[in-house]
N, C-alpha and C positions, 0 to 999 in steps of 0.2 A: 859378614866379617868385618870386624872393628878393625879400625886403624892406628896402627905402631909410629900415626907421624903425629898425633896429635895435631890435627891444620886448625878445626876450631874448637875451642873451650867452652867444655859446657859451663852452663848458670846453676847457682849455688841449691838450689833447689834441684837439678838434675842430682848434683853430688850425695845432697841429704837422704833424697828418695834411696839413692843405690846402698847409702850406707844401713840407712833402715833393713830395705832387703835382706842387708848380710848378717847382720844383725843375731842371729842367734847359728850360722853357721858353723861348724866346727873348725875347717883349717882353709888355709890358703886354696887351695884347689876346690871345694865348694864356692866360698867366693869369688875365685876366678868365674866357673861356673854359669853362677848365676850374675855375674859383672857382666858378660860376655855377651847376655841377651841384649845389652844399653847401648853398645857400640860403643865404649866408652874406649880411650884409645889407655896402654900398658901402663902411662902415670897418671894418668887421671883413675885408673884401678888400684893404683899403690897407691894413693892417698887414700882413696875410702877403704884401701882394705888396711893400712899401717905396712905396708913391704915395702920392698923394693922392687925396681924394674924388674929389673932380672929376675928374683922369684917369681913375678907374675908370668914373665915370660915363662922360664919352666912350670910352672904350676900350668899353664896352656897346651905345653907341649907333651906331659900328664897324661894332662887330661883325654887330651888326641888321640894318645898313646893308649890308652885304657889301662895302663899299670897301676898298681896299688900300691900309695907310699904310704 
């Protein structure tokens, strides 16, 4: 499970790889679903996806609940 505290800062190459993997994702929920596999913090996912940290948390919660939006 990814850490939400941001204890370690990922290197730029890892963030670039994360960005490239989500380039074709249609929405934030899909991006969060993909980026959760990288073990990135909420803040790092927000940086890569161009969203806010709270939006990342909301998308992660929606993915867990399985709701469709």
